[in-house]
C-alpha positions, 0 to 999 in steps of 0.5 A: 533428191533436188535442192528444192525437193522434199527432205523424208529425214527432216520431215520424219525428225518434225514428226518426232518432236511433234509425237514428242510434245504430244506425249508430254501434253497427254502425261500432263493431262493425265496428271491433271485428271488424277489430281481431280480424281483424288479431290472429287473422290476423296473421303474428306467433307471437301471432296464429298462436297465437290461431288455433290456439287458435280452431280447437282451441274450434271443434272442441271444441265440434263434438265435444261435440254429436256422439254416438257410433254405436251398432252392432247388437249393442250392447246 
């Protein structure tokens, strides 16, 4: 190996550090999703209200993208 050449061992260590960081982020996101799911799908009144609000927002978003049909006789 030359003095200024690539260092595969250093590259492998850097990659390992990145993989560990990504695994930690993935675990954090998994925890966040579980916490949100517990709130949204709770049988308590707050959870039911949150689920209804989410459904309303989804429907609103879907209807924005739909265009009304144009009839044959429309100008």
